[in-house]
N, C-alpha and C positions, 0 to 999 in steps of 0.2 A: 130084293134087284134095289139098287141104291138109289135112291131119291136124291133127284139135282133141283139145285134150290134156281129159283127162275127169278131176274131180275130185270128191269126194265131195258130198253134200248140205251135211255139217256144214260140213266146208273153205269152202264158198261161202256159207254164211252166214256164219260165224265174216267171211270177208272183208270184206260189205254191213254186219255189224254196228263193224264194227273203221273201214270210210269212213264210219259213219254218226256215231260217239263220236269224233269232229273232238277235238282240246284247245281249251280253250275258256280266256278271260281270267279272271282272278282274277276280273274287276268282272263281266263276266256270273254267274260262280258266285254271288257275294254275291248279284246282281240276282235269280238264281233262289233262292236261299236268303230272302231276305226278301220274293220275293213270296209264297213257301208258308209262309210265317209270318204275312203277312199273312191270308192266304186261311183259317190255319187260328185266328185272331184271332177275324174275322168269321162264324166255324160257332160257336166257343165262347161268343163275345154274342148268337146268335140263339139257342142251345139255353139261355141263360141267360135269357134271355127269354121264352120259352115256358114253362119251371120257374117264374121269378116271377109270369106270369099266371094258371098254375094253381093254386097256393098261395094267392094272397090271395082273402079270403072276399068274397062278393060285398056290396057298401056297398048299405043301404037308403036 
């Protein structure tokens, strides 16, 4: 029967994480950063609109 090599859980997790964190191209990283900034901009606009609606006095 073949022997299997035992490794610690931490080492196994590190190997899996390393495989998941494959190097990304410069354009891919830039696209991800731009998407994150776009999402932040959308969030801030929505928050500003909510705040402006609360501050407007009711018109008669």
